[in-house]
VOLO-465065 format. One line per field, with one value per atom (N, C-alpha, C, O): chain; atom name; x, y, z negated; residue number from 1. Coordinates in Angstrom, 1 decimal, m for minus. Layout:
chain	[A;...]
name	[CA;...]
c1	[X;...]
c2	[Y;...]
c3	[Z;...]
resi	[NUM;...]
***
This chain:
chain	[A;A;A;A;A;A;A;A;A;A;A;A;A;A;A;A;A;A;A;A;A;A;A;A;A;A;A;A;A;A;A;A;A;A;A;A;A;A;A;A;A;A;A;A;A;A;A;A;A;A;A;A;A;A;A;A;A;A;A;A;A;A;A;A;A;A;A;A;A;A;A;A;A;A;A;A;A;A;A;A;A;A;A;A;A;A;A;A;A;A;A;A;A;A;A;A;A;A;A;A;A;A;A;A;A;A;A;A;A;A;A;A;A;A;A;A;A;A;A;A;A;A;A;A;A;A;A;A;A;A;A;A;A;A;A;A;A;A;A;A;A;A;A;A;A;A;A;A;A;A;A;A;A;A;A;A;A;A;A;A;A;A;A;A;A;A;A;A;A;A;A;A;A;A;A;A;A;A;A;A;A;A;A;A;A;A;A;A;A;A;A;A;A;A;A;A;A;A;A;A;A;A;A;A;A;A;A;A;A;A;A;A;A;A;A;A;A;A;A;A;A;A;A;A;A;A;A;A;A;A;A;A;A;A;A;A;A;A;A;A;A;A;A;A;A;A;A;A;A;A;A;A;A;A;A;A;A;A;A;A;A;A;A;A;A;A;A;A;A;A;A;A;A;A;A;A;A;A;A;A;A;A;A;A;A;A;A;A;A;A;A;A;A;A;A;A;A;A;A;A;A;A;A;A;A;A;A;A;A;A;A;A;A;A;A;A;A;A;A;A;A;A;A;A]
name	[N;CA;C;O;N;CA;C;O;N;CA;C;O;N;CA;C;O;N;CA;C;O;N;CA;C;O;N;CA;C;O;N;CA;C;O;N;CA;C;O;N;CA;C;O;N;CA;C;O;N;CA;C;O;N;CA;C;O;N;CA;C;O;N;CA;C;O;N;CA;C;O;N;CA;C;O;N;CA;C;O;N;CA;C;O;N;CA;C;O;N;CA;C;O;N;CA;C;O;N;CA;C;O;N;CA;C;O;N;CA;C;O;N;CA;C;O;N;CA;C;O;N;CA;C;O;N;CA;C;O;N;CA;C;O;N;CA;C;O;N;CA;C;O;N;CA;C;O;N;CA;C;O;N;CA;C;O;N;CA;C;O;N;CA;C;O;N;CA;C;O;N;CA;C;O;N;CA;C;O;N;CA;C;O;N;CA;C;O;N;CA;C;O;N;CA;C;O;N;CA;C;O;N;CA;C;O;N;CA;C;O;N;CA;C;O;N;CA;C;O;N;CA;C;O;N;CA;C;O;N;CA;C;O;N;CA;C;O;N;CA;C;O;N;CA;C;O;N;CA;C;O;N;CA;C;O;N;CA;C;O;N;CA;C;O;N;CA;C;O;N;CA;C;O;N;CA;C;O;N;CA;C;O;N;CA;C;O;N;CA;C;O;N;CA;C;O;N;CA;C;O;N;CA;C;O;N;CA;C;O;N;CA;C;O;N;CA;C;O;N;CA;C;O;N;CA;C;O;N;CA;C;O;N;CA;C;O;N;CA;C;O;N;CA;C;O;N;CA;C;O;N;CA;C;O;N;CA;C;O;N;CA;C;O]
c1	[m15.6;m15.4;m15.5;m15.4;m15.9;m15.8;m14.5;m14.5;m13.1;m12.0;m11.5;m10.4;m12.4;m11.9;m12.4;m12.1;m13.3;m13.9;m14.0;m14.3;m13.8;m14.0;m15.2;m15.3;m16.3;m17.5;m17.8;m17.3;m18.6;m18.9;m18.2;m17.4;m18.6;m17.9;m16.8;m16.8;m15.9;m14.9;m14.6;m14.4;m14.6;m14.4;m12.7;m12.0;m12.3;m10.8;m10.2;m9.3;m11.0;m10.3;m10.1;m9.0;m11.2;m10.9;m10.0;m9.3;m9.7;m8.9;m7.4;m6.5;m7.4;m6.0;m5.6;m4.5;m6.6;m6.4;m5.8;m4.8;m6.7;m6.9;m5.3;m4.6;m4.8;m3.5;m2.5;m1.5;m2.6;m1.8;m1.4;m0.3;m2.8;m2.8;m1.9;m1.2;m1.9;m1.4;0.0;0.8;0.3;1.8;2.5;3.7;2.0;2.5;2.7;3.8;1.6;1.5;2.6;3.1;2.9;3.8;5.4;6.2;5.6;6.9;7.4;8.5;6.2;6.5;7.3;8.2;7.0;7.5;9.1;10.0;9.4;10.9;11.6;12.8;11.0;11.6;11.9;13.1;10.9;11.0;12.0;12.6;12.2;12.9;14.4;15.1;14.8;16.0;17.1;17.8;17.1;18.2;19.6;19.8;20.3;21.9;22.6;22.4;23.3;24.1;25.5;26.4;25.4;26.4;27.8;28.7;28.0;29.3;30.0;31.1;28.9;29.4;29.0;29.5;28.2;27.7;27.0;27.0;26.3;25.6;24.1;23.9;23.1;22.0;21.6;21.6;21.2;20.9;19.7;18.8;19.8;18.9;17.4;17.2;16.5;15.1;14.4;14.6;13.7;13.2;12.1;11.5;12.0;11.1;9.7;9.1;9.2;7.8;7.9;7.1;8.8;8.6;8.8;8.1;9.6;9.2;7.8;7.1;7.4;6.1;4.9;4.2;5.0;4.1;4.3;3.4;5.5;5.9;5.4;4.9;5.4;4.9;3.3;2.8;2.5;1.3;0.6;m0.5;1.2;1.2;1.2;0.2;2.2;2.4;1.2;0.6;0.8;m0.3;m1.5;m2.3;m1.9;m3.3;m3.1;m4.1;m2.1;m1.9;m2.2;m3.0;m1.7;m1.7;m3.1;m3.6;m3.8;m5.3;m6.2;m7.0;m5.9;m6.7;m6.4;m7.3;m5.3;m4.9;m5.2;m5.2;m5.6;m5.8;m7.4;m7.9;m8.1;m9.5;m10.1;m11.2;m9.1;m9.3;m9.3;m10.3;m8.1;m7.9;m8.9;m9.6;m9.4;m10.5;m12.1;m13.0;m12.1;m13.4;m13.2;m14.1;m12.1;m11.6;m11.9;m12.4;m11.4;m11.4;m13.0;m13.6;m13.7;m15.1;m15.9;m16.9;m15.3;m15.9;m15.6;m16.3;m14.2;m13.9;m14.4;m13.9;m15.4;m15.9;m14.9;m15.1;m14.1;m13.2;m13.3;m13.7;m12.9;m13.0;m11.9;m10.9;m11.9;m10.8;m10.5;m9.8;m11.0;m10.6;m10.0;m9.6]
c2	[m2.8;m3.6;m2.7;m3.2;m1.5;m0.5;m0.4;m0.4;m0.3;m0.4;m1.4;m1.3;m2.7;m3.7;m4.0;m4.9;m3.1;m3.2;m1.9;m0.9;m1.8;m0.8;m0.1;0.8;m0.4;0.0;1.1;1.0;2.2;3.3;4.5;4.5;5.6;6.7;7.2;6.8;8.0;8.6;10.0;10.4;10.8;12.3;12.3;11.4;13.5;13.9;13.5;12.7;14.1;13.7;12.3;11.8;11.5;10.1;9.5;8.6;9.9;9.2;9.5;8.7;10.8;11.2;10.3;9.8;10.2;9.6;8.3;7.9;7.7;6.2;5.9;4.9;6.9;6.5;6.8;6.1;7.9;8.3;7.0;6.5;6.5;5.4;4.1;3.3;3.8;2.9;3.1;2.3;4.3;4.6;4.6;4.2;4.9;4.8;3.3;2.7;2.6;1.3;0.3;m0.7;0.6;0.0;0.2;m0.7;1.7;2.1;1.8;1.8;1.7;1.6;0.5;0.8;m0.8;m1.8;m1.8;m2.5;m0.9;m0.8;m0.1;m0.4;0.9;1.8;0.9;0.8;0.2;m0.6;m1.8;m2.2;m2.5;m3.6;m3.1;m4.0;m1.9;m1.5;m1.3;m0.3;m2.2;m2.0;m2.5;m3.6;m1.7;m1.9;m2.3;m1.8;m3.4;m3.7;m3.0;m2.9;m2.3;m1.4;m1.9;m1.2;m3.1;m3.7;m3.9;m3.6;m4.6;m4.8;m3.7;m3.8;m2.9;m1.9;m2.6;m2.0;m3.7;m4.3;m4.6;m4.6;m4.7;m5.2;m6.5;m6.9;m7.2;m8.8;m9.1;m8.3;m10.4;m10.6;m10.7;m11.1;m10.3;m10.5;m11.9;m12.6;m12.3;m13.4;m13.7;m12.8;m14.9;m15.1;m14.8;m14.4;m14.8;m14.4;m13.0;m12.7;m12.0;m10.7;m10.3;m9.3;m11.0;m10.9;m11.4;m10.7;m12.4;m13.0;m11.9;m11.6;m11.2;m10.0;m8.8;m8.3;m8.4;m7.3;m7.9;m6.9;m8.8;m9.2;m9.0;m8.2;m9.6;m9.6;m8.1;m7.8;m7.3;m5.9;m5.2;m4.5;m5.4;m5.0;m5.2;m4.2;m6.5;m6.8;m6.4;m5.9;m6.4;m5.8;m4.2;m3.6;m3.5;m2.2;m1.9;m1.0;m2.7;m2.5;m2.7;m1.8;m3.7;m4.0;m2.7;m2.2;m2.4;m1.4;0.0;0.7;0.3;1.5;1.5;2.5;0.0;0.4;0.0;0.1;m0.4;m0.2;1.3;1.7;2.0;3.3;4.1;4.8;3.9;4.8;4.4;5.4;3.3;3.0;3.6;3.9;3.6;4.4;6.1;6.7;6.7;7.7;8.2;9.3;7.2;7.4;7.2;8.0;6.4;6.3;7.6;7.8;8.5;9.7;10.9;11.9;10.4;11.5;11.1;11.6;10.1;10.1;9.0;8.8;8.4;7.7;6.2;6.0;5.2;3.9;3.3;3.4;2.7;2.2;0.7;0.0;0.3;m1.1;m1.1;m2.1]
c3	[m2.8;m1.6;m0.2;0.9;m0.4;0.5;1.1;2.3;0.4;0.7;1.5;2.1;1.5;2.2;3.6;4.3;4.0;5.2;6.1;5.5;7.4;8.2;8.4;9.3;7.6;8.1;6.8;5.7;7.2;6.4;6.9;7.9;6.1;6.3;5.3;4.1;5.7;4.5;4.7;5.9;3.5;3.9;3.8;3.3;4.2;3.9;2.8;2.7;1.6;0.3;0.1;m0.2;0.1;m0.1;0.8;0.3;2.1;3.1;2.4;2.3;1.9;1.4;0.1;m0.1;m0.5;m2.1;m1.9;m2.5;m1.0;m0.7;m0.1;m0.4;0.7;1.4;0.4;0.3;m0.4;m1.4;m2.5;m2.8;m2.9;m3.8;m3.1;m3.9;m2.0;m1.3;m1.1;m1.3;m0.7;m0.8;m2.1;m2.1;m3.2;m4.7;m4.9;m5.3;m4.7;m5.0;m4.1;m4.7;m3.0;m2.1;m2.6;m2.7;m3.1;m3.2;m5.0;m5.4;m5.7;m7.1;m7.5;m8.3;m7.0;m7.6;m7.1;m7.6;m5.9;m5.7;m6.6;m6.8;m7.1;m8.3;m9.4;m9.8;m10.1;m11.2;m11.1;m12.0;m9.8;m9.5;m9.1;m8.6;m9.2;m9.1;m10.3;m10.3;m11.1;m12.0;m11.7;m11.3;m11.9;m11.6;m13.1;m14.2;m12.8;m14.1;m14.1;m13.2;m15.4;m15.4;m15.4;m15.0;m15.9;m16.0;m14.6;m14.3;m13.6;m12.5;m11.2;m10.1;m11.6;m10.5;m9.6;m8.5;m9.6;m8.6;m9.1;m10.3;m8.2;m8.7;m8.5;m7.4;m9.6;m9.5;m8.6;m8.5;m7.9;m7.2;m8.0;m9.2;m7.3;m7.9;m7.9;m7.0;m8.9;m9.1;m7.8;m7.2;m7.5;m6.6;m6.8;m5.8;m7.8;m8.3;m7.8;m7.0;m8.2;m8.0;m6.5;m6.0;m5.7;m4.1;m3.9;m3.2;m4.3;m3.9;m4.1;m3.2;m5.4;m5.6;m4.6;m4.1;m4.4;m3.4;m2.2;m1.6;m1.6;m0.2;m0.4;0.3;m1.3;m1.6;m1.9;m1.4;m2.4;m2.7;m1.0;m0.6;m0.4;0.8;1.7;2.3;1.7;2.7;2.2;3.0;1.0;0.7;0.9;1.5;0.5;0.8;2.5;2.8;3.3;4.7;5.0;5.7;4.7;4.9;4.4;5.1;3.2;2.6;3.5;3.9;3.8;4.6;6.0;6.7;6.5;7.8;8.0;9.1;6.8;6.8;6.5;6.9;5.7;5.5;7.1;7.5;7.6;8.8;9.6;9.9;10.1;11.0;10.4;11.1;9.4;8.7;9.1;9.6;8.9;9.2;10.7;10.9;11.6;13.0;13.3;14.1;12.9;13.1;13.0;13.7;11.9;11.5;12.6;12.8;13.1;14.2;15.5;16.6;15.6;17.0;17.7;18.9;17.1;18.1;17.5;16.4;18.2;17.7;17.2;17.8;16.1;15.4;15.8;15.1;16.9;17.0;18.6;19.1]
resi	[1;1;1;1;2;2;2;2;3;3;3;3;4;4;4;4;5;5;5;5;6;6;6;6;7;7;7;7;8;8;8;8;9;9;9;9;10;10;10;10;11;11;11;11;12;12;12;12;13;13;13;13;14;14;14;14;15;15;15;15;16;16;16;16;17;17;17;17;18;18;18;18;19;19;19;19;20;20;20;20;21;21;21;21;22;22;22;22;23;23;23;23;24;24;24;24;25;25;25;25;26;26;26;26;27;27;27;27;28;28;28;28;29;29;29;29;30;30;30;30;31;31;31;31;32;32;32;32;33;33;33;33;34;34;34;34;35;35;35;35;36;36;36;36;37;37;37;37;38;38;38;38;39;39;39;39;40;40;40;40;41;41;41;41;42;42;42;42;43;43;43;43;44;44;44;44;45;45;45;45;46;46;46;46;47;47;47;47;48;48;48;48;49;49;49;49;50;50;50;50;51;51;51;51;52;52;52;52;53;53;53;53;54;54;54;54;55;55;55;55;56;56;56;56;57;57;57;57;58;58;58;58;59;59;59;59;60;60;60;60;61;61;61;61;62;62;62;62;63;63;63;63;64;64;64;64;65;65;65;65;66;66;66;66;67;67;67;67;68;68;68;68;69;69;69;69;70;70;70;70;71;71;71;71;72;72;72;72;73;73;73;73;74;74;74;74;75;75;75;75;76;76;76;76;77;77;77;77;78;78;78;78;79;79;79;79;80;80;80;80;81;81;81;81]
***
């Protein structure tokens, strides 16, 4: 639950690893979902459920990344809000 709140402290390594995990989590679905049809050379439209999952992952990743940044700013003596 510490990832979801701006309270607490976070070191440099933890800050880096959380941001790295958020970046991988946000960009990985785009790599998986980019299949090209060899016959036409075009990518088919993704299903609505896939788009919904992408949107939810984006929002969750942004929330975790923002909370992580706020904790790191607090450690540096600055306000995060």
